[in-house]
GUKEBA-248337 format. One record per atom (N, C-alpha, C, CB): x, y, z; residue in one letter. Coordinates in pm, whole numbers, plus 50000, padded with zeros to 5 digits. Glycine has a CB too. Example, Ala and Ser with C-alpha at 12.3 -4.5 7.8 and 13.67 -1.06 7.14 Angstrom:
% GUKEBA-248337
513194943150780A512304955050780A513204967050780A511314955350905A512854977550708S513674989450714S512905000350787S514084994050572S
END
This chain:
% GUKEBA-248337
493475057849420X492055062549509X491495053349507X491085073249469X491575041249416X490595024649419X490445022049549X491365009049350X491625019849623X492395015649790X490955025549866X494765025349835X491165037049818X490605051149924X488855045749932X490835072849818X488635041449788X487255046049708X486405026249787X487635049149439X487445016549784X486725006249875X487075006550021X487014992349827X487645013950077X487955016050228X486745021750260X489255025450272X486935036250188X485435037750239X483715033850222X485415047250229X483655024850105X482835012750147X482475010050225X483055004450142X483985000650260X483854992750342X483504998250508X484984985750320X483845011750515X483655019450658X482465025050614X484845031050716X481515021850540X480175030050509X479225015750547X480005037650313X479455007250486X478774991150469X478974989350640X479884976450341X479914993750722X479644986850884X479324993750932X480514981350974X478985008650885X478085011250988X477185021250980X478665013151089X476025019451011X474255021350926X474495033451011X472425008250960X474905042451095X474615052751098X475335066251042X474425052051195X476465056151003X477425069150859X476835065450739X479505066950817X476235050150694X474965052250564X473565064350571X474075035750558X473405062150752X472185066350741X472395085850663X471445063850921X473685086150745X474155102250734X473795106250576X476075104550769X473965099850534X474615101150374X473255098250260X476065086450345X472835092750316X471565093750241X469845093850356X471705078150127X469305094950314X468175097750464X467055085950453X467125116150460X466815077950348X466535060750329X467255051550337X466165056650227X468475051850372X469325040050394X468805025350516X470735047950448X467725030850566X467315013750616X465705014850571X467535009150831X465525018450477X464675012950413X464844997450320X464365023450345X463514988950308X464324974850203X464474976650147X464134964050152X463514987050024X464234990249895X465294994649836X463864995149855X465955001849902X467085008549896X468435006749831X467265009449992X468515007449764X470315004949682X470925013049604X470494993849585X472395011549680X473235023349655X474635013349599X473485034749817X475695014449603X477065013549595X477825004149754X477555030949575X477245012249821X477475007849978X476504995750003X477085021150095X475294993349967X474274977949951X474664971449912X473204975449891X475174972249813X475554961249716X477234958849740X475154966249546X478104968549778X478964961149852X478734955150011X479994969149848X477774956150089X477834952350214X477664937350166X476754959350321X476134940550102X475674924050059X476934915749937X473754925749956X477614921249917X478384913149838X478234913249679X478144900649887X477754919349619X476984919249558X478354927449451X475524924349618X479544924449456X479974931049372X480954920849225X480764941349467X481194927549124X481784918649009X483084923249033X481224920548847X483994908948992X484764911248970X486364900048885X484584916849076X486954905348851X487894893548768X488914882248874X489154903748655X488044870548816X488844859648805X490454860948734X487984850448729X491194861848815X492514865148758X493384847348834X493244885448837X493584840048733X494914830148766X496144827848726X494734820248752X497254830948848X498284832748771X499264819948835X498854848848779X500094813448711X500884804048721X502264804948671X500314795048673X503024801148769X504474804448767X505054792948649X505224802648938X505654799448598X506814795548432X507484780948546X508774815548359X507324778048398X507294755948454X509094759748462X506534735448252X509814753048533X511754752648556X511734738048444X512634747548795X512434742348350X512624734448239X514384725848340X512794747048050X514754714248320X515974711348383X516864713248285X516094698548442X518104712248288X519314716648249X519154733048183X519874705248142X518444741548227X518324754548190X519174763048272X516984758648194X519844766848251X520464773648375X519514787548420X522164778648334X519664788848512X519004805348641X519914816248629X519074802448852X519154823148554X519774837748525X519044847448621X519554842948360X520004853248684X519264856848824X519154875748696X520714854949051X518394881648743X517924896048656X518344907348697X516524899148650X518734904748831X518764920848973X520324917548933X518034918849221X520794928448915X522154930848956X522404931549086X522634941548905X523724926649128X523474925149279X525114932349261X523054906149370X525164939749388X525944949649448X526364943949553X525374961649475X527584947549589X528534945149772X528124963249778X531234938749780X527734962149855X527954970949973X528924972850054X527264969350044X529254980050019X530724985550151X530564995150192X532264988250115X530144997450359X529665011950407X531385017850428X528435011650585X531765030850459X533065035250423X532305046650588X533555042450207X533805044250718X532825054050851X534645059350794X532025046051092X534745071550849X535405082350813X535735089451018X534155093150675X536565076751011X537705082151154X537965089651177X538755080651183X537585101951292X538055111851309X539165115651444X536975118151299X540215123451440X541345119951561X539695125551671X543485133851566X540055117351808X538895119751935X539395130051964X538695109952069X541005139651986X540205151951994X540735161451984X539595153952087X539605162151858X539425172051735X537875174651784X539705164651552X537415184051718X536015187551701X535865196551615X535395191451807X534605196251541X534205203351423X534615216051430X532845203151399X535065225951317X535565236451347X534135249551366X536735238451229X535195258851405X534315270451466X534075278551335X535115280151595X533095284551345X533395293451190X533435304151235X532345293751060X534425313551115X534775327551142X534135335451237X534675334151038X534485341251349X534195353051405X534475366151329X534815352951520X533705373651270X534515386751263X534595399651354X534185391651155X535465401151417X535195414151565X535955425451473X536315410351774X
END
């Protein structure tokens, strides 16, 4: 839902005609709403810095995802045979 709200704010900020349909006073100088704040970059967000875990030499790397070998099996039917016919009641 949050992604849809951000996309809608982007759409309304990019199109003054759509913004004016939503607010009749959208073209006034003192108009403030979430769309105008978003259009002018006046949004606060948390700055998050993610650092990778340090590698320790001599420590073995452990693979946490189980690895499976997928071997596809193909059913080979004789070429002179077709699918079975349903029983017809007479």
